[in-house]
C-alpha positions, 0 to 999 in steps of 0.5 A: 333873865330867862325862866324855863318852865317844864309842864308835868303833864300827868300832874296837870291832867290830875289837877286841872281835868276835874276843874275843866271837865264839866266846863268842856261839856258845857262848851260843847253843848253850847257849840252844838247849837250852832252850824259850822257856818254860824261858828265861822261867822262868830269866829270872824266877828271876834277876830275883827273885834280883837283886831279893832282893839289892837289897832286902837289900843295896841296889840296885847301881850302874847 
């Protein structure tokens, strides 16, 4: 059985944007405290952690 879902972009923006707008501002302020090099290091660390979890526990469902 398959399910096909179509996103109503206008409705999604109207419903979701008010909820996530302030959060995006918070994320941007947090990220601005780091250099590109530091963010690259953090991303590499998180990727390695995820790979370790996948190796030990099995891959997550995408």
